[in-house]
N, C-alpha and C positions, 0 to 999 in steps of 0.2 A: 790299163796295166802300164804305169810310171815304168822305164825303162830299169831303172835301178831296182825295182823291186823282181823284174825278169831276173837280171844278172845276179842279186843275191840270192833269189831261187832254185836258179840252174847251177847255182857254186853247189847251193846245200846239196841238190838231188846227185849232184855229180860225186860229191865227196860222200854221200851218206847210200848211195844207193849199194856199193859195194864192199862199205864198212860192217863190222858189226853194229849197228848202233840205231839200225829204223829208217830210211829213210820215211816210209809214210809219217812214222812218230814225228820228224823234224819238219816236213813240208805242213803237216797239222797244227806243231806247237809256233814255227815261227808266225804267221800271219795271227794268231790266237794273240799271242804274247806282242806282237808287235802294234795290233790294230788294223792290219792291213786285210783288204776283202779276200774272201775267195779267187784264187786265181779261176778258176772256171776248169771246164772238160778242154775247153781247144788247147789252154797252155799245158796241161797235164800229159796231151799227146807229145808236146815238145818234149818233156822233159825226157817222157819212155821212149822218144826215137831217139833222143842223144845216149842217153846211157845204152840204148839197142848197139848204136852206130860203133860207141866205145867196146863193147865187148864183143862185138863181130868184128871189129879191125885189131884187136889185141891175139885173137885167135882163129885171125883167118887159116892161117895154115893149117892147123890142128883141124878145123869145120873140116876144109878140102882134103885132109887127109882121110877124114872119118866118111863123110858122103862118097868119095871115091873107091875107096874098101867095101862098101856099104852096097854099091851099086855095081861090085867084082872089077874094078880098075885099080890097079897100085904101080905108083912109080916107083924108081928108084930108094932105095932106102924106107920104102914104108912099109913098115911091117903090118900086111894086111888084115890077118887074123885078130889080131891086139886092136886095131881099128873099127874095124865090123865090130865085134864083142863092145867096145865103150858108146858105139855110136846107137846100138838096141840099149844099151842099160840106160844110158840116156832121154832115149824114147821112152822107154819104160819107166824111168823115175818121173818123167815129166808130168805123168797121167793124173796122179793123185794130187797135184796142185791142179792140175787144169780144171778137173771135177770140183775141188772144192771151191776154185773160184766162180766155176758156171752156178753152184750153188746158194753161197753165199756172198756174191759179190756186192749186194743190195745192203745186207746187215752191216757187210763191212764198210760200206762208203759212209751210210747213216747210223746205224745204231749203235757202232760197235768205235767211230771215232768220237771219242769221247775221253777229256784228259784222263779221269777216273782208268779206263781202259786201260789207254797208254801208256801212263804211269806204272801198272801193274805187270805189263806185261815187261817194260823194258828192266824191271827189278827181277822178276823169277826167269825170264831167260839168261840174267844175269847170272844168275846163280845156277840153271843148267850149262852155262861156258864155264862156272869157275870147276865145277863135278867134274866135266870131261876134259879139262886142263889136269885135273889131280890124279883120275883112274886109268886116263888111255896111255896104250903103249906105244902109239906110234909110230909103227915100222913100215907102214905097206904104203906101196908107191902107187901112183896112178893106175901103170899097168897092170896090177895085182889087184885092182876095184873089182866085187863082186857081184853077182845079179842081187844077191841079198843087201850087198851094200847100198845098191843103187836104188833097193824099195824102200830101207830106213830112210836114206837120207832125202827120197820122194816124198814119204810121210810126210817128214819134219817141214819140207818144203810149204806141203800143205797148210800147217799151220801158221806160215805167214800171211795167211790171209787176213789174221786178226792183226791192229795197225799196232804196234812197238813190238812186235816178233822180232822182226828184220829176219829177209830171208837167210842173208849171207851167215849170219850170225846162229840161227839154229840149224841151218843145213851143216857149217863147218864144224859147229861141236859133235853132231849127228858124228861127221864122219870121223870124228876125235876118237867118242866110243867104239866105231868099227876098224878101230886102228891104222886109221890113215897116219899119215903125218900131216902135218900143219899145211904145209905147201901144198901137198897133194890134194886136201881136204878143199882148199880154197879153190883150187884151179876144178875140181870136181862141183864145187859150188856154183863158179861164173860158170861154166860151161851147161851147166844145169838149168841155170836162169833165163838164159838168152834164148829157148823156146816161149818161155813163160812171160821175159819183158815183151819179144817180138809179136802174142797175142793180144799179151794189155794192150798193146800201144796200136794195132790192127783193130782190134774191138771199138776202141775211143774214135779211132777213126773211121770206121763207119758209122758211129754215132753221131759223128758232126758233119757226115757228108752233104747232108742237104742244108745244112746252115751259112757253110760258106765260113769263108775266113774275113771276117772284121778287118776293113783301112788301119783301124786303129790298133790290132793287132798281128797284122802283117811282121814288124820290126819285132818285137815282144815274142816273136813266133819263133823265128829265126834266131835269133841271140840265144834264146833257152834250149833248141838243137844244139846249136856251134858251143857252148860254155861248157853245158851237159856233156857234150860229147870229149871234150877237150881234157876236162878238169877230170872225169870217169875214167879214161882211159889212161890219166897218169896216176889217179888211184891205185888203180886193178895193178899195172907194173910196181910200183912201191910198196903195195901190200904183198904181194906174194914175194919179191925180196925182204923184206921184215921179218914174216914167216919163215924165213929159212933158218934163223937165229932166235928170235924170239916170241914170246908169248901174248895169248889173249889180255894178258893181266890189264894193263891202261886202258883196254875196253871196256872190262869188265867192272873196273871203278868207275869210271866214265856212266855206263849205263845205270847203274846204281845210283849213283849222286844225281844224276837227270831225272829219274824214276822218284827216287824218293822230291826232289824239287819240283816236280810236278803234280804230285800228290799235295803234297804242302799248301804250293801257291792255293790249287782248286779248291783247298777244302776251306783254307783262309778267304778267297773270296766268293766262297759262298757260304761261308758263314756258320760252316757245319758244326764246329767245335763249340760255338758261343748256342750252339740249340742246344 
């Protein structure tokens, strides 16, 4: 892989993993539109590891507090019961996506990675996000998240196994339907994504452990981790501040435009309209 491609794809991963626009869709579309070869499983590990480092680094203090509370320890200023409850809600919310990934991973990586599926998913979830913006009351903080909230958001995260859906897009929108504020929905979504991203990275790492890392992939691998981590961290920090005062509207418009463009290009290039 040329180094510039590694940098471009790492930037794309860092930007789109946490914004509600679907990282899978963009990582599929970029090589497709630019005529690049599939970066392969090894580089996929690097990208997942990079975004995992980003979300862990940003929320490290919260994870330490939740884990300490769950283990029965509490430090100064640590609301023990609230952190313990949030930790177990995240555990429960992770289960649906874990099961969906185990059951449908092969279909998601093969059958469903088609431009028509990606384009349709981009549009449908954009409409879901628009509906969430319209009807949500947005008055629930992170400390008020309930078990039912975690189940609903966790089930929606499972749907993100379909390319084009966007894990952050569908979970944050579901959070809005559950009365979370935009900032709360983003924080809960990012926390909930951490075990899934970690599991995906670990699984792919196990798959390539016997192959080793080819010498020509060592530099792109390292660059992929570093760049996606730095970009991902910056995106998380910016997006949470953004949602304190603004809406999902720009991302809804972007998804609609991108989804329509993907469908038009695919239909045109395959001569479907001519037929």
